[in-house]
N, C-alpha and C positions, 0 to 999 in steps of 0.2 A: 101503493106508497114505495112498497118493499121493492117491486118490479121496477118502478123507474129509478129507485136509487142504484139498483143492480146494474141496469141499462148504463146509466151515468159511471159507475164505476169501471164498466166494461170500455167504453169510449176513453174514459181518462187514462186506463191503461195501455189503450191502442195508441192515443197520442202520445204517451211517453216511450212507447217502443218506436215509434217513428221517429221522435226528437232523438231517443238513442242513436238510431241508425244513421241520422244526420250529423250527430256529433262525433262520429267515427273520424279520428284524424289520420291522414294519409302522410306519413312520416318519410322523409328523405333518408334512404339508406346510406349508412356512412361507406367511406369507399374501402376501408379496411373490410367491413363486412362483405362488400361485394367480390373483393378479391379472395376471401376464404370460403364464401358460399359458392360462387359462380366460376370464378376463374381457376382456383387451385385445383379443383377436383378433376376437370377434364386436362387441365396440364400434366397432372399426376398420373392420370390414366395413361395419356400418350406417352410419358415417359416410361411407364411400366411394359406397354407393349413394344415399344423400340426395345428395352432391355430384354425382354424374354425373346423377341426377334433375334437379338445379337446372339443372346445364350443358345438358340438353336443352331446357329451358324458355328459357333466355336463348337458345338457339341458334335457337329457334323452328322446330324440326322438325315440329311440328304446331300446330293451333290450341290456344289456352288451355282452351278448354271440353273438349278431348278429354285433355290433359294437364295437369291442374292445377300450380301450382308447390306446393313441400311447405309453402310458409307459410300457403296456404289450407287445405291439409289440417288444420295446427296448428289453425288458427282454428276448424275444425268441430269438432276434439276439444275446444278450450277453452270453445265454446258449450255443448256438450253437458255438460261438467263443470259449468260456471257454472249450468245448469238443473238438475242433478241427475241427470240421466237416463243419464249414461254408466255407472256401475257397476250400475245397475238393468238395462242391454239386456246387459252382459256377463253377468252372474249369471244372467239368465234363460236364455240358452244353455247356459252352464257347468253350472248346475243339472240342465237336461235331458239335456245330454249325459252326465254324469257319473252320474246314476241309470239310463239307459238303458245305460251300458255296464255297471254292475253287475250289473243283470239280464241282460245279454248273457253275463257271467262265470258267473253262478249257473247259467244254462242251458246254456251251450256246455262247461263244465268236465266235468260227467257225461256229456255227449252225446260229448264228445271221448273219455273213457275207455271208454265203451261202444264206440264205432268202434274204437278201438285195440285192445281186449282181446276183443271177439268177432267172430271171422270172419265168420260169417254177416251181421252188423250191418254190417261194413265193406264187404263185397260190395253189399250193398243201398242203403246210405246213403252210403258213401264219395264215389261219384261226384257225387252229388247236392249233397253239401256243397260239393266243388269247383267245381261249376257255379256253385252259389248266391253262391260267393266271388267269382267272375269276372263275375257279374252286376252291371250299375251299379245302386246303390241308389236312385239318381233314378226307377227303373223302378217301385218300389213304392209311390212317393208316389200316384199315381193309383188304384189298386186301395185303398189303404189309405183314401184320403179317401172313396172309395164305401162301404167296408166301415163305419167307425168315425166319419166326419164329422171336421168341421173343429174338432180338440180335442186335448191332449196326448196322448191314446191313440194317435192315428194316428201322432204323431211317434215315441213309442215304440216302436210296433210298425215303423216303418221302420228305425230304429235297430237293433232285435234282427235284422231279416231282414238288415242288412247286416253287423252285427258277430259274431252267433254263429257262423257258418262260419268266421269268421277264428280266433276262439278255439279252437273246437273242432278245426281243422285244425293248428293250432299244437302243440296238447296230442297230437294224433296223431302229428305230426312227432316231437316230442320222446321219446314213448315209444317209436317205432320206432328211435329212436337209443341206447337204453338198452342197454348191452353184455349178453349173455345170462348173463354170468357173475354180474352182480348177482343176477338173478332165480335163477339157482341157489343162490346164496349165501344169499339171502332164504328159499328153500323148506327149506334144510338147518337154519337156526335156527327153522323153523317160521312166518315171515312170509308165509302164503299169503292167497289171497282178499281181503278188505277190507283186512286190515292189511299185508298185502304192498303192496298198492296205496298206502296212506297214506304207510308208511315205507321203501319201496323204489322203487317205479315213480314216485311224483311227484316226490321230491326228485331222483333221477337224470335225470328229463325237464324239470327246472326251467328250463334255458337255452332250450330251444325251447318251452316253454309260455310263458315270458316274451316271446320274440318274438311269438307268437300274440297274447299281451295287448297289446303294444304295436301290431300292424297292426290289433286289434279295436277298441283306441281311434280309431286313425286312421278306420277305417271308420264308427266311432260319429259322430264328429265332421264327417266329410263327409256321411252321411246325413242328420244334423240340419240341415245348412246347407240340403241339397237340399230337406228337407221345408218348412224356414221360408221358403226363398224362393219355391216353389212355392205353398203352401198358406198364403201370409200372409193373416193375418184380425184385426181389432181384438180379437177375443175371445181371441185366443192370447197376447196381450200383445206387447211389442216385443223381439224378440230380435235378434242379430247378423245372421241371414239376413233377417229382414223389413226391418232397415236398411238392406242391401244393396238389397232390391227396392224400399225407398222412394227410393233415390237413384236408381235406374233410371228410376222413373216420373215423377220431379221433374226429370230431366235433371241432376241435383246432382253432377258429378264428383268434388268435394271430399269429399262425403259416401260416395261408391261407394268412393273410395280408403281412406278412413277405415274403412269397414267392412271392406274386405279385409285392411288391415293389423291390425286388431283380432282377426279369425278367425284370422291367421298367429300374431299373438304369443300367443293363448289356448293354440293348438296348441303352441307351443315350450315355453310356460310348465308346461304339463302333463306334458309330456316332461322337463324338467329338475327338476321338483318331484317327480314319481313315480317315472317308469320310468328317470330315469338313477340315482338313489340304488338302486333296486332291483337294477339290472345292476350296479353296483359291489358291492354286499352279495352277490350270488350269485357273481362273480367272485374277491371276496376270500375268500368262504368255500372256494373250491376251489384256493386258492394261486396265482390265475393275476394279482392285482393286489396288488403290492407297495406303492405308495403309497396313502395315505388321504386 
């Protein structure tokens, strides 16, 4: 009798805990709190960096042609804006990077599933993927130029060779972290094969897969910049990498600094606009993020 009462108490406690989880209220974060916690800190950090930069210029720590003042970089930015080339240069690189990344996801996702789910394939390809992920993407530029010539196909090839291993390995890591209980539960309800992969494995592996996607984008962007810097050509159009290389050829340090800042800006913007919302959505769906 006591055992029955204990089990009933345990069940009641479990139900109460589940009800408590369901009762968690997702509140809307006030605009003032968003400004103080998310907007103000990066703005202050940027202001401090620019201030230190200007102080170093005033202190004459090096020659002006080596460390241009922030005002000179700003003048380069406004000149490109007036000429109407700023957005065109940014879009040339961003469009290439995003298209190459989408292709890398389309190839890396099934490849990652295959490696994660088939032991023979993992034994054969797993070490190769890890080796490719650690190989600097700049190493692929020279053979890609010889194979494909100076064109967009060459740049996409470099992006794929740099990003696909990261996407695939991220998914493999996510699948490896799926609790076996989930798989057994899926088999119990008939979710096996492709159905089990879609409805059980992929949702459970989503955090690791998302981390792989973020890393894949980072590799895509870095690979593209390496390709644009090394294989610059008038036929390819002017992207951020070519802008950086043109600054080096012309000994234009403000132009070099501007290109570096624009490359950094695009990387941060993609993370804030695409990957951060995805991360918040995944965390919120798992009850790990209370504030919206």
